[in-house]
VONU-653020 format. One record per residue: y, z, x of N, C-alpha, C in turn. Coordinates in steps of 0.05 Angstrom, whole numbers, plus 5000, padded with zeros to 4 digits. Example, Ala and Ser with C-alpha at 12.3 -4.5 7.8 and 13.67 -1.06 7.14 Angstrom:
488651565264491051565246493451565264/495551425257497951435273500151575258/
END
This chain:
317591848605316291678614317591478624/316591368648317991068665316390918669/317390668672315390418673317490188682/316590048703317989808700315589588686/313289638676312089458653311089548634/312889478621312389618594310389438579/309689208581308189028577304989188581/304989298603302489368614300789658599/303789798586302890038576300989918545/299490188542298190128522299390158486/299390018467300690078452301090418435/298490568444298190788424300591028447/301390888475303691128487305791018472/306290788463309290618463310090708435/308090728409308190728384310490958373/311490868344313591018341312591338326/314591528349313091668344313591898370/312891708386311591738413313991718435/314791418437317291288437318891298426/321291428427324091328407326091268415/326591218433328491028444327690928472/328790698489328090498502331190498516/330990508540333690438564332690288580/334589998586334389878604336489988627/334990008655336290058681336489828695/338689688691338189388715339989478739/339289318757339389378786342289538793/341989658816345389758821347289588825/351289658819352789598822352989618848/354689538861355589618890357489898890/358189918862359490188876357390418877/354990358858353590578853352290658878/351590358893349690308922351690478941/354790498944356490578952355890928963/356090988928355791308924353491418930/351591258925349491348929348791398959/349091188979349191189005351291509022/353491519009355791769011354991989005/352191968988350392238971349292378994/348192209012346192229041348692259062/350592129067352092149089355592109082/355892399069358792399062361092299077/360692349109362192229129362091879134/361391819124359991519138361191299116/363091319104364791169093364390799100/365290769124365090469137361490409139/359690609144357190569144356490539113/357090619092357290529064358090269059/360090189072360089969058358389749081/357589729102355889589116353089559098/352889839092349889839078349389639051/352189739036352889569009351889349013/354489189032353988919045350688739047/349388939060346788809074345788829056/345689009031344089039005344588808990/346488828986347788578956347288228980/347388249011346587989031344087959021/342588179021339388099020338087928991/339688108966338688008943340187648942/341887648950343087418942341287198959/340387258986338587069002335487018998/335287298996331987258991331387328955/332787358943332787408909331787718912/331487858931330588118931333188348914/331288418895332988638873331288958883/333389128887332089378897333689548880/331989688864331689908848334590158863/335390318848337090618852334790798869/332390708861329290928867328890818897/328490478889327490398926330190498944/332690458941334690508962334990868975/333891058938334291248944332191348971/330291298969327191298993327891199016/329890949008330090819041331591149061/333891119044336291349050335691579060/333291629045331691889053329691849070/328091759078326491649095328091719129/331291559126332591559144333191809146/334291899132335192199142333592429148/330492369146328092549157328092479170/328092189190328392099215330892219236/333892299223335392399241335192649240/333792739219334093039220333893169248/330493129250330993279284332493149309/334093019301335892919329339293109319/339793129300341793339289341393619304/338893689294338594039301338794159329/
END
């Protein structure tokens, strides 16, 4: 089970015996962002650097924190838009 809002879950769902461990996944590091980008675009190391800089610049300027899932969804959407052009 995953959630961004533990406080909104019913106590019956998170009682002992149902949920035995809780793990916090904080915002991604720069290395994680670059490695994720390279999973989608393996030959684009310069693009990975630019993407990473943009992600962390937005975080600093806007206070916007993106999760790995957010970034993966964004990169997947870009890849889907590019596929017809590569065929």
